[in-house]
Kinemage of the C-alpha trace (Angstrom):
@kinemage 1
@onewidth
@group {chain A} dominant
@subgroup {mainchain}
@vectorlist {calphas} color= white
{ca met a 1} P 69.391 104.444 92.797
{ca arg a 2} L 68.223 100.744 93.219
{ca arg a 3} L 67.924 99.975 93.351
{ca ala a 4} L 66.928 96.598 95.530
{ca trp a 5} L 65.173 93.365 94.979
{ca thr a 6} L 64.609 94.467 91.434
{ca leu a 7} L 61.422 93.300 91.344
{ca ala a 8} L 62.980 90.989 93.589
{ca ala a 9} L 64.756 93.522 95.586
{ca ile a 10} L 64.487 96.969 97.160
{ca val a 11} L 66.398 100.046 95.607
{ca gly a 12} L 68.029 102.045 98.601
{ca met a 13} L 70.200 104.738 97.274
{ca leu a 14} L 73.170 106.218 99.296
{ca ala a 15} L 74.734 109.557 99.058
{ca gly a 16} L 77.109 110.144 96.338
{ca cys a 17} L 80.844 110.684 97.301
{ca ala a 18} L 82.381 114.111 96.776
{ca ser a 19} L 84.325 114.869 93.777
{ca val a 20} L 88.028 114.457 93.211
{ca pro a 21} L 89.804 116.715 91.311
{ca leu a 22} L 91.703 115.383 87.977
{ca pro a 23} L 95.035 116.275 86.756
{ca glu a 24} L 95.361 119.365 84.583
{ca glu a 25} L 97.392 117.859 81.930
{ca pro a 26} L 96.217 114.364 80.946
{ca pro a 27} L 98.536 111.817 79.441
{ca pro a 28} L 98.051 111.276 75.652
{ca ala a 29} L 95.667 108.278 74.945
{ca pro a 30} L 97.196 105.802 72.742
{ca ser a 31} L 96.481 106.406 68.806
{ca thr a 32} L 97.159 102.970 67.613
{ca pro a 33} L 96.228 99.497 69.503
{ca val a 34} L 98.703 98.550 72.245
{ca pro a 35} L 99.556 94.891 72.129
{ca ala a 36} L 98.244 92.654 74.720
{ca ala a 37} L 100.751 92.978 77.692
{ca ala a 38} L 102.983 89.816 78.296
{ca glu a 39} L 103.083 90.591 82.138
{ca pro a 40} L 102.760 87.958 84.481
{ca val a 41} L 99.420 87.824 86.474
{ca pro a 42} L 99.986 88.677 90.078
{ca ala a 43} L 100.214 85.790 92.454
{ca thr a 44} L 98.582 87.430 95.355
{ca pro a 45} L 94.460 87.858 95.623
{ca leu a 46} L 93.313 91.242 97.016
{ca leu a 47} L 90.752 91.186 99.991
{ca gln a 48} L 88.273 93.776 99.552
{ca gly a 49} L 85.663 93.900 102.433
{ca lys a 50} L 83.605 90.593 101.853
{ca ser a 51} L 84.971 89.713 98.365
{ca arg a 52} L 88.402 87.959 97.479
{ca trp a 53} L 89.757 89.403 94.011
{ca gln a 54} L 91.568 86.721 92.297
{ca pro a 55} L 94.099 87.762 89.606
{ca val a 56} L 93.327 86.116 86.143
{ca pro a 57} L 94.551 86.544 82.618
{ca trp a 58} L 92.093 88.641 80.288
{ca ser a 59} L 91.618 85.088 78.300
{ca glu a 60} L 89.355 84.212 81.197
{ca leu a 61} L 86.714 86.939 80.671
{ca pro a 62} L 83.963 85.472 78.203
{ca gly a 63} L 83.150 87.637 75.460
{ca phe a 64} L 85.597 90.204 75.864
{ca asp a 65} L 86.682 90.639 72.343
{ca gln a 66} L 83.037 90.965 71.189
{ca asp a 67} L 81.563 93.896 73.346
{ca ala a 68} L 80.567 96.917 71.909
{ca leu a 69} L 82.611 98.813 74.401
{ca his a 70} L 81.393 102.519 73.236
{ca glu a 71} L 78.209 101.983 75.121
{ca ala a 72} L 79.994 101.231 78.293
{ca trp a 73} L 82.262 104.193 77.725
{ca asn a 74} L 79.322 106.514 78.356
{ca ala a 75} L 78.699 104.965 81.790
{ca trp a 76} L 82.575 105.176 82.548
{ca leu a 77} L 82.710 108.796 81.752
{ca arg a 78} L 79.756 109.373 84.091
{ca ser a 79} L 81.954 107.302 86.858
{ca cys a 80} L 84.999 109.816 85.815
{ca glu a 81} L 82.684 112.731 87.364
{ca arg a 82} L 83.260 110.914 90.808
{ca pro a 83} L 86.112 108.610 90.482
{ca pro a 84} L 87.607 106.370 93.220
{ca ala a 85} L 91.010 107.452 94.125
{ca ala a 86} L 92.641 104.628 92.060
{ca phe a 87} L 91.199 105.862 88.878
{ca val a 88} L 91.883 109.321 89.211
{ca pro a 89} L 95.089 109.017 87.052
{ca leu a 90} L 93.235 107.085 84.369
{ca cys a 91} L 90.236 109.314 83.665
{ca pro a 92} L 91.884 111.999 81.319
{ca gln a 93} L 92.568 108.788 79.063
{ca val a 94} L 89.250 107.171 79.539
{ca arg a 95} L 87.716 110.743 78.261
{ca gln a 96} L 90.264 110.963 75.379
{ca leu a 97} L 89.605 107.299 74.551
{ca ser a 98} L 85.749 107.900 74.132
{ca ile a 99} L 86.245 108.556 70.333
{ca ala a 100} L 88.707 105.831 70.162
{ca ser a 101} L 87.960 102.527 68.129
{ca ala a 102} L 86.762 99.546 69.924
{ca glu a 103} L 90.107 97.822 69.270
{ca glu a 104} L 92.033 100.877 70.885
{ca gln a 105} L 89.874 100.670 73.524
{ca arg a 106} L 90.311 96.850 74.414
{ca ala a 107} L 94.195 97.388 73.970
{ca trp a 108} L 94.452 100.196 76.384
{ca met a 109} L 92.435 98.240 78.932
{ca arg a 110} L 94.480 95.215 78.711
{ca gln a 111} L 97.580 97.428 79.039
{ca arg a 112} L 96.450 99.478 82.184
{ca leu a 113} L 94.230 97.182 83.893
{ca gln a 114} L 94.418 93.839 85.692
{ca pro a 115} L 91.171 91.459 85.713
{ca tyr a 116} L 90.219 89.860 89.154
{ca arg a 117} L 87.792 87.253 89.600
{ca ile a 118} L 85.135 88.236 92.372
{ca glu a 119} L 84.831 85.780 94.869
{ca ser a 120} L 83.249 85.119 98.298
{ca leu a 121} L 85.558 85.016 100.953
{ca gln a 122} L 84.059 81.222 101.632
{ca gly a 123} L 85.214 80.693 97.890
{ca pro a 124} L 82.296 80.197 95.647
{ca ala a 125} L 82.570 82.737 92.235
{ca glu a 126} L 78.816 82.416 90.931
{ca gly a 127} L 76.426 84.529 92.523
{ca leu a 128} L 73.088 86.003 91.723
{ca leu a 129} L 71.994 88.795 88.982
{ca thr a 130} L 68.788 90.812 89.175
{ca ala a 131} L 67.696 93.773 87.348
{ca tyr a 132} L 65.896 97.063 88.078
{ca tyr a 133} L 64.355 99.832 86.155
{ca glu a 134} L 62.408 103.265 86.172
{ca pro a 135} L 58.755 102.843 86.099
{ca leu a 136} L 57.009 105.366 83.973
{ca leu a 137} L 53.742 106.042 86.025
{ca glu a 138} L 50.616 108.475 85.532
{ca ala a 139} L 49.884 110.596 88.474
{ca ser a 140} L 48.096 113.817 89.684
{ca arg a 141} L 49.173 116.292 91.853
{ca val a 142} L 46.082 116.619 93.678
{ca pro a 143} L 44.071 113.553 94.965
{ca thr a 144} L 41.166 112.644 92.897
{ca ala a 145} L 38.336 110.185 92.969
{ca arg a 146} L 40.819 107.609 91.014
{ca his a 147} L 44.177 109.100 92.508
{ca thr a 148} L 44.039 108.111 96.252
{ca val a 149} L 47.524 106.658 96.990
{ca pro a 150} L 49.909 109.623 98.124
{ca leu a 151} L 53.669 109.496 97.253
{ca tyr a 152} L 55.578 111.598 99.992
{ca arg a 153} L 58.473 113.932 100.579
{ca pro a 154} L 60.704 112.876 103.886
{ca pro a 155} L 59.040 113.805 106.993
{ca ala a 156} L 60.535 116.530 109.161
{ca thr a 157} L 61.202 114.170 111.988
{ca leu a 158} L 62.586 111.227 109.651
{ca ser a 159} L 66.172 112.015 111.239
{ca ala a 160} L 64.902 112.244 114.563
{ca arg a 161} L 62.919 108.918 114.792
{ca arg a 162} L 65.094 105.986 113.825
{ca pro a 163} L 63.633 103.794 112.633
{ca trp a 164} L 60.428 105.764 111.716
{ca tyr a 165} L 57.187 104.288 111.485
{ca thr a 166} L 56.229 101.142 109.573
{ca arg a 167} L 54.191 100.972 106.415
{ca gln a 168} L 51.507 99.596 108.527
{ca glu a 169} L 51.871 102.352 111.142
{ca ile a 170} L 51.951 105.154 108.354
{ca asp a 171} L 48.227 103.827 107.161
{ca thr a 172} L 46.738 103.473 110.576
{ca leu a 173} L 48.444 105.850 113.497
{ca pro a 174} L 47.229 109.297 113.575
{ca glu a 175} L 50.456 110.661 114.875
{ca ala a 176} L 52.472 109.132 111.860
{ca arg a 177} L 49.798 110.469 109.064
{ca ala a 178} L 49.774 113.909 110.846
{ca gln a 179} L 53.726 114.064 110.525
{ca leu a 180} L 53.147 113.473 106.614
{ca arg a 181} L 50.319 115.657 105.977
{ca gly a 182} L 51.341 118.271 103.573
{ca arg a 183} L 54.114 116.057 102.296
{ca glu a 184} L 52.464 114.469 99.434
{ca ile a 185} L 54.295 114.999 95.908
{ca ala a 186} L 51.722 113.105 93.843
{ca trp a 187} L 49.093 110.726 93.756
{ca leu a 188} L 48.652 107.405 92.114
{ca ala a 189} L 45.702 105.252 91.331
{ca asp a 190} L 47.121 101.825 92.174
{ca pro a 191} L 48.873 100.975 95.379
{ca leu a 192} L 51.004 98.405 93.465
{ca asp a 193} L 52.257 101.093 91.448
{ca ala a 194} L 53.240 103.034 94.662
{ca leu a 195} L 55.125 99.714 95.968
{ca met a 196} L 56.788 99.324 92.436
{ca leu a 197} L 58.143 102.874 92.594
{ca gln a 198} L 59.305 102.512 96.099
{ca ile a 199} L 60.941 99.065 95.223
{ca gln a 200} L 62.894 100.488 92.333
{ca gly a 201} L 63.820 103.855 94.128
{ca ser a 202} L 62.893 106.242 91.444
{ca gly a 203} L 60.668 106.526 88.475
{ca arg a 204} L 59.532 108.702 85.721
{ca val a 205} L 56.036 110.344 86.466
{ca arg a 206} L 53.574 111.999 83.714
{ca leu a 207} L 52.022 114.484 86.329
{ca thr a 208} L 48.856 116.058 85.849
{ca glu a 209} L 48.859 119.402 87.525
{ca ala a 210} L 45.747 120.947 89.544
{ca asp a 211} L 45.005 122.985 86.314
{ca gly a 212} L 45.088 120.238 84.150
{ca ser a 213} L 48.420 120.756 82.192
{ca gln a 214} L 50.933 117.596 82.245
{ca arg a 215} L 54.599 117.259 82.594
{ca leu a 216} L 57.162 114.569 82.907
{ca val a 217} L 59.218 114.471 86.086
{ca arg a 218} L 61.441 112.200 88.002
{ca leu a 219} L 60.486 111.295 91.467
{ca ala a 220} L 64.097 110.334 93.142
{ca phe a 221} L 65.038 108.339 96.158
{ca ala a 222} L 65.141 110.618 99.039
{ca gly a 223} L 65.212 108.243 102.195
{ca ser a 224} L 63.432 105.466 103.737
{ca asn a 225} L 61.850 104.901 107.178
{ca glu a 226} L 64.987 102.359 107.806
{ca gln a 227} L 62.524 99.649 108.439
{ca pro a 228} L 63.818 96.129 107.641
{ca tyr a 229} L 62.650 95.282 103.826
{ca arg a 230} L 60.827 91.993 103.511
{ca ser a 231} L 59.659 90.650 99.815
{ca val a 232} L 55.913 90.671 99.306
{ca gly a 233} L 56.835 87.860 96.748
{ca gly a 234} L 58.378 85.922 99.550
{ca trp a 235} L 55.389 86.555 101.921
{ca leu a 236} L 53.151 85.293 99.345
{ca leu a 237} L 55.127 81.930 98.363
{ca gln a 238} L 55.306 81.459 102.522
{ca gln a 239} L 51.464 81.884 102.471
{ca gly a 240} L 51.201 79.227 99.883
{ca ala a 241} L 49.249 81.585 97.809
{ca leu a 242} L 51.407 81.428 94.480
{ca arg a 243} L 54.341 79.844 92.951
{ca asp a 244} L 55.460 82.434 90.498
{ca ala a 245} L 56.824 85.249 92.918
{ca ser a 246} L 57.696 87.567 89.753
{ca trp a 247} L 56.258 90.837 89.608
{ca pro a 248} L 53.735 89.508 86.976
{ca gly a 249} L 52.733 87.106 89.527
{ca ile a 250} L 52.367 89.165 92.357
{ca lys a 251} L 50.081 91.722 90.337
{ca ala a 252} L 47.997 88.823 88.738
{ca trp a 253} L 47.446 87.536 92.849
{ca ala a 254} L 46.663 91.049 93.930
{ca arg a 255} L 43.879 91.553 91.070
{ca asp a 256} L 42.466 88.042 92.349
{ca asn a 257} L 42.769 88.602 95.725
{ca pro a 258} L 41.722 92.452 96.558
{ca gln a 259} L 40.583 91.735 99.893
{ca arg a 260} L 44.055 90.825 101.232
{ca leu a 261} L 46.021 93.381 99.146
{ca gln a 262} L 46.473 95.503 102.602
{ca glu a 263} L 47.691 92.480 104.429
{ca met a 264} L 50.311 91.650 101.253
{ca leu a 265} L 51.703 95.449 101.372
{ca trp a 266} L 52.150 95.483 104.937
{ca ser a 267} L 54.209 92.239 105.158
{ca asn a 268} L 56.863 94.825 104.150
{ca pro a 269} L 57.259 97.435 106.708
{ca arg a 270} L 59.985 99.450 104.747
{ca thr a 271} L 58.730 102.550 102.850
{ca val a 272} L 60.582 105.175 100.676
{ca phe a 273} L 60.238 108.869 100.419
{ca phe a 274} L 60.783 111.000 97.126
{ca arg a 275} L 62.225 114.064 95.809
{ca glu a 276} L 60.932 115.902 92.576
{ca glu a 277} L 63.334 116.372 89.815
{ca pro a 278} L 62.997 118.060 86.403
{ca leu a 279} L 63.473 115.732 83.486
{ca asp a 280} L 64.986 117.864 80.408
{ca glu a 281} L 65.899 116.279 77.168
{ca leu a 282} L 69.379 115.506 78.281
{ca asp a 283} L 68.598 113.903 81.754
{ca ala a 284} L 65.760 111.898 80.104
{ca gly a 285} L 68.590 109.964 78.190
{ca phe a 286} L 70.065 108.633 81.351
{ca gly a 287} L 68.603 107.085 84.455
{ca pro a 288} L 68.507 108.650 88.084
{ca arg a 289} L 71.571 109.246 90.275
{ca gly a 290} L 73.000 106.213 91.857
{ca ala a 291} L 74.746 105.716 95.076
{ca gln a 292} L 78.001 107.013 93.215
{ca gly a 293} L 76.348 110.125 92.745
{ca val a 294} L 76.264 109.891 88.923
{ca ala a 295} L 73.524 109.216 86.375
{ca leu a 296} L 72.963 105.675 85.628
{ca thr a 297} L 73.117 104.337 82.036
{ca pro a 298} L 70.707 101.815 80.820
{ca gly a 299} L 72.488 98.196 80.231
{ca arg a 300} L 75.840 99.495 81.479
{ca ser a 301} L 75.362 100.429 85.144
{ca ile a 302} L 75.131 97.770 88.221
{ca ala a 303} L 73.983 98.221 91.851
{ca val a 304} L 76.594 96.077 93.716
{ca asp a 305} L 77.543 95.511 97.793
{ca arg a 306} L 79.585 98.408 98.371
{ca asp a 307} L 81.599 96.195 100.647
{ca ser a 308} L 82.535 94.082 98.004
{ca ile a 309} L 83.308 96.476 95.048
{ca pro a 310} L 84.124 100.223 95.085
{ca tyr a 311} L 81.696 102.284 93.336
{ca gly a 312} L 83.100 103.459 89.974
{ca thr a 313} L 85.034 100.169 89.305
{ca pro a 314} L 84.563 98.879 85.941
{ca val a 315} L 83.339 95.299 85.937
{ca trp a 316} L 83.159 92.546 83.555
{ca leu a 317} L 79.800 90.670 83.827
{ca ala a 318} L 78.860 87.461 82.378
{ca ser a 319} L 75.470 85.969 82.996
{ca ser a 320} L 73.518 83.254 81.219
{ca gly a 321} L 69.764 82.280 81.564
{ca pro a 322} L 66.206 82.312 80.338
{ca ala a 323} L 65.841 86.096 80.553
{ca val a 324} L 69.192 87.290 79.109
{ca gln a 325} L 72.576 86.216 77.809
{ca leu a 326} L 75.164 88.930 79.148
{ca gln a 327} L 78.929 89.419 78.659
{ca arg a 328} L 79.644 92.824 78.867
{ca leu a 329} L 81.509 95.602 80.567
{ca val a 330} L 79.288 97.523 82.981
{ca leu a 331} L 80.060 99.940 86.088
{ca ala a 332} L 79.375 99.608 89.636
{ca gln a 333} L 77.819 102.767 90.354
{ca asp a 334} L 74.547 101.978 92.795
{ca thr a 335} L 73.643 100.033 95.516
{ca gly a 336} L 70.482 98.507 97.181
{ca ser a 337} L 69.521 97.312 100.503
{ca ala a 338} L 68.885 93.597 99.284
{ca ile a 339} L 72.329 93.660 97.291
{ca val a 340} L 74.432 91.716 99.709
{ca gly a 341} L 77.263 89.768 99.067
{ca ala a 342} L 80.318 89.229 96.775
{ca val a 343} L 78.916 87.906 93.474
{ca arg a 344} L 75.770 89.810 93.681
{ca ala a 345} L 74.689 92.551 91.299
{ca asp a 346} L 71.433 94.472 90.209
{ca trp a 347} L 71.422 95.447 86.529
{ca phe a 348} L 69.922 98.723 85.724
{ca ala a 349} L 67.727 97.868 82.434
{ca gly a 350} L 66.457 101.210 81.768
{ca trp a 351} L 62.896 102.543 82.008
{ca gly a 352} L 59.279 101.850 80.722
{ca pro a 353} L 57.271 98.651 80.255
{ca glu a 354} L 60.129 96.754 78.510
{ca ala a 355} L 62.584 97.142 81.002
{ca gly a 356} L 60.070 96.431 83.618
{ca glu a 357} L 58.940 93.231 82.092
{ca leu a 358} L 62.769 92.114 82.010
{ca ala a 359} L 63.295 93.479 85.584
{ca gly a 360} L 60.074 91.715 86.793
{ca arg a 361} L 61.764 88.328 85.597
{ca leu a 362} L 65.545 88.652 85.614
{ca lys a 363} L 67.172 86.159 88.488
{ca gln a 364} L 69.973 83.830 87.382
{ca pro a 365} L 73.447 82.988 87.977
{ca leu a 366} L 76.358 85.612 87.729
{ca arg a 367} L 80.036 85.789 87.536
{ca met a 368} L 82.162 89.302 87.710
{ca trp a 369} L 85.604 90.304 87.402
{ca ala a 370} L 86.713 93.695 88.960
{ca leu a 371} L 89.360 95.717 86.210
{ca trp a 372} L 91.435 97.292 88.522
{ca pro a 373} L 94.533 99.678 87.780
{ca arg a 374} L 97.887 97.796 87.584
């Protein structure tokens, strides 16, 4: 999904990669804890795109012995639906270990995986953690006196014109509006809700049909106009309009300055198009599909720079700040247009108002370690 500026970044989702067949007869998982391997740490760092992976001992990972690994295992099982090639031989064991104890899971990880501290090519090992989420919104299938803000499917001409029209051109040019006519999926009451949905990349929508009936659906990322992303919070800071560029701060400014709302929205030329997906009971327990092509797990999925961390990589994440204290296993399963750099992650916080409040304020230091097969 991303997800991207996370309430500070746009979520731009990419297509998932093809499934990789797994061995038919998986090796048995260990039934008892395996002692921590006494193997020497490899001396040679790995270069992975924009990042350098520095091999380290397991003891460098803060909080590794305290994490509730079974929560992360759900995300790992999802990654094994479309694993990177290096993890194909391990996925049968990952599946078997889903019913193992945390001690068994930890011992297996120490035996089969090597931790690498992720650094930028320039050397710094500290980066930035933000968060994203799925908004839960009310919408109408048809326009009403209250619901006047459309959400669109991709236009038929999207692939023929790159980049496509800007946000301002979509609102003002007759030719752009004509190409979107009939592509409306739903209508919202608040243009800031529409912007938020586009920033997050997907959302849950309680949709009122034309006959008055209601149902819960997911609007998932289906494409963008490929225009550059510009943060509306950054624009407001440049204008000297506010000091708090969090989402609550942006909404408060918009309430107080309705005459400049359109100007603020047009400062970000990028817009996102959606597709409608059913949301049954099983799907409702997970997030949307991320760029890896698997459903995201709240609290255990992250969006990363795909040039620094391959999709499906288990990552140890450590971040301490005013919003949250995190030391946990997560899976790299998504990306976003603003998620750039070696030590950069967007944490999927879940859905609804509480997740939105966290995502709107989370912006704090980050360290990461990739866990790669030995």
